[in-house]
Each structure stands twice: as structure tokens, then as C-alpha cells.
C-alpha positions in Angstrom: 29.3 9.7 57.1 33.6 10.1 56.6 33.1 10.9 53.8 30.7 13.7 54.1 33.4 14.7 57.3 36.0 14.7 55.2 34.2 16.9 52.1 33.0 19.5 55.1 36.6 20.2 56.5 38.3 20.1 53.0 35.7 22.6 52.1 36.2 25.0 55.7 40.0 24.5 54.9 40.1 25.3 51.6 37.2 27.6 50.9 37.2 29.9 54.4 39.8 29.2 56.7 42.9 29.3 53.4 41.6 32.6 52.6 40.8 34.3 55.6 44.5 33.0 56.2 45.7 34.0 53.4 44.0 38.0 53.8 45.4 38.5 56.8 49.2 38.3 55.9 48.6 40.2 52.8 47.7 43.0 55.3 49.6 42.3 57.7 52.8 43.2 54.9 51.7 45.2 52.9 48.7 46.4 54.1 48.7 49.0 50.7 48.6 46.7 48.1 45.9 44.9 49.6 44.0 47.7 50.3 44.4 47.8 46.0 47.2 51.1 46.6 44.3 53.0 46.0 45.3 57.3 46.4 43.1 59.8 48.1 41.4 62.9 47.6 42.3 65.7 50.6 39.3 64.9 51.9 39.9 61.5 52.0 37.7 60.9 48.8 39.5 57.5 47.3 40.1 58.7 43.5 42.1 55.6 42.2 44.6 52.9 42.3 48.8 53.6 42.2 48.6 50.4 39.9 45.4 51.2 37.0 45.6 54.0 34.6 43.3 56.7 34.5 42.5 58.8 31.5 43.6 62.1 31.4 43.1 64.4 28.6 43.6 68.0 30.0 46.8 69.7 28.4 47.5 70.2 32.6 47.8 67.0 32.9 50.7 64.1 32.4 49.3 62.2 30.5 49.1 58.0 30.3 49.7 55.6 27.8 46.6 55.0 25.4 44.1 52.3 26.7 43.3 50.5 23.6 39.7 49.4 26.4 39.0 53.0 27.4 41.1 52.4 31.1 38.1 49.9 31.9 39.2 48.1 34.8 36.8 45.4 34.9 38.1 44.9 30.9 41.5 44.9 30.9 43.1 43.9 27.6 45.5 45.7 24.4 44.7 46.1 20.9 45.4 42.6 19.8 47.7 43.9 16.9 50.8 42.1 16.1 53.9 44.5 15.9 53.5 43.0 12.3 50.3 44.0 11.8 49.6 46.9 8.9 46.6 48.2 11.6 49.0 49.4 14.3 51.4 50.8 12.4 48.2 53.2 10.8 47.2 54.1 14.4 50.4 54.7 15.3 51.0 56.7 13.3 48.2 58.5 13.6 48.5 59.5 16.9 52.6 60.9 16.8 50.5 63.1 13.6 48.1 64.2 16.2 50.4 65.0 18.8 52.8 66.5 16.3 50.2 68.9 14.6 49.3 69.7 18.5 52.8 71.0 19.0 52.8 69.0 22.0 56.3 67.6 23.6 59.9 69.0 24.2 61.1 71.2 21.3 64.4 70.1 22.1 62.8 65.7 21.1 60.7 65.5 18.6 60.7 62.5 18.6 57.3 61.3 19.9 57.8 58.9 23.1 56.7 55.0 21.2 54.9 54.8 24.8 52.5 57.4 24.2 51.2 56.6 20.3 50.8 51.9 21.1 48.0 50.6 24.1 50.4 48.3 26.5 48.7 44.6 26.8 46.2 45.5 29.9 45.2 48.9 28.6 45.5 49.6 32.0 50.0 50.0 33.6 49.8 52.9 35.3 52.9 54.6 34.7 55.6 56.3 31.9 58.3 56.3 31.8 60.9 59.3 32.9 61.5 60.4 29.9 58.1 60.3 28.6 57.0 62.1 31.3 59.8 65.0 30.7 58.8 64.9 26.6 55.6 66.1 28.1 56.5 68.5 30.6 56.7 71.8 28.6 52.9 71.2 27.5 52.5 70.5 31.7 54.2 73.7 31.9 52.8 76.2 29.2 49.1 75.1 30.8 49.9 75.5 34.7 51.4 79.3 33.5 54.6 78.2 35.8 58.4 77.7 34.7 59.1 74.6 32.9 62.0 73.8 36.0 58.9 73.2 38.3 57.1 70.9 36.1 59.7 69.1 36.1 61.0 68.9 39.6 57.7 67.5 41.1 58.4 65.0 37.5 61.2 63.8 39.5 60.7 63.7 43.1 57.9 61.2 41.6 60.1 58.6 39.6 61.2 55.6 40.9 65.1 54.4 40.3 65.6 52.8 37.4 66.8 49.0 39.0 68.1 46.2 36.5 67.3 47.4 32.5 64.2 48.8 33.9 63.9 52.8 32.9 62.8 55.5 35.7 59.4 55.4 35.9 56.7 57.4 37.2 53.0 56.6 38.1 50.9 58.9 36.6 47.7 59.1 38.9 50.2 59.8 41.8 52.6 62.7 39.4 48.7 64.4 38.9 47.8 64.9 42.1 51.6 66.2 42.7 51.4 68.5 40.0 47.2 69.8 41.4 49.0 70.0 45.3 52.4 71.8 44.5 51.5 73.6 41.7 47.4 74.1 42.0 45.0 73.2 39.8 44.1 75.2 36.4 41.0 77.0 37.1 39.3 76.1 34.2 39.8 72.5 34.9 38.3 70.7 37.7 41.4 67.9 38.6 41.3 64.6 38.6 37.8 62.5 37.0 37.2 59.8 39.8 36.7 56.5 37.9 
């Protein structure tokens, strides 16, 4: 009987009380992160998370890193190709040629940022570097029919502060929502697609 009581107390403490305490602390300390860092549209509808990438392909939006798993949060994973694998080089070169063929990017910096042609380890990185975002700014400005400086201003406003050797980053979904909010949506496009 003592063993049964000990098992029940342990089960209750580890399976119910401990998770409830951790959940309560998480909500008290960092409620936004505890609820998934969700982003909402003007109507309050959840359209994504600050922590998970979404795919954008319209010229009027900032593009995230490529995803080996199609931006599926339920199947996080990289391409599993080592940097020494020739297939990775072929894939990256094809992506560079496609971007160059479309004439996408800054004329002042013809080199395509590496993060726009390589997938991350999770396939779900929600951010790109500010440098990569600024490289895409001419394409976004042209598609939205606004001055390049206006797009750059939005990017700078949403960039994190560089720290400990880490470059400034921008969260792609957050920036795309700001572009729609501050510069207006391009009429022929519906805007961000909910996950």
C-alpha cells in the first residue's frame, strides 16, 4: 500500500503539479513566448508566429530562407546535405542563377546573400539578416510602386540590434505585415497567407 501511495504522489507531482507550475511561471514571466509568439492581423485573426517561418513568393514581400520541408512546422528539418556534398552546391547555384535571371536584388550588390539560397537546419528560421532584407528592398519597392527609401525605412525599423557578433536580423512575417500596414497592400495580392 505504501508503494501505491508513493507512485500516486509521484505521478500527481510530476505529471500534473510540476507542468502546471512551469506553465504558470512561463505565462507570468514571458506570456508572449509561452503562447507561441503569435502575430495577428487587424481583425485579430492569428496569421503566424514570430518563431516559425512562412513561405512568401510575391515580389512585393520579403522572402525568407528556403525551406527543405516546405515551411511545415510539424516536420521541422534541414536538407541534411553536408557542405561538402556536391548536390548542395548544385542546388545553391541553381537558386543563384534563378535570382540573377529574374534580376532580383540590389544593383549595388550583385552578390546573392548565401541565406537566400541555403536552407537552415530546421527549415523554419523566421528571420533573415538585415543585409539580406536590404538586398531584396529594390524588388519590393518596385512591386509596391514606392520609393526604395520607404522600404528600407520599414526594414530598419524592424531590425534587431546586432550583438555578440550576431548581425542585425528581421523577422520576415513581421516585416511583411508592416509593409502591408505602412505601405498598403498591392491590390492584386491577398497578403500573407495564414498557415
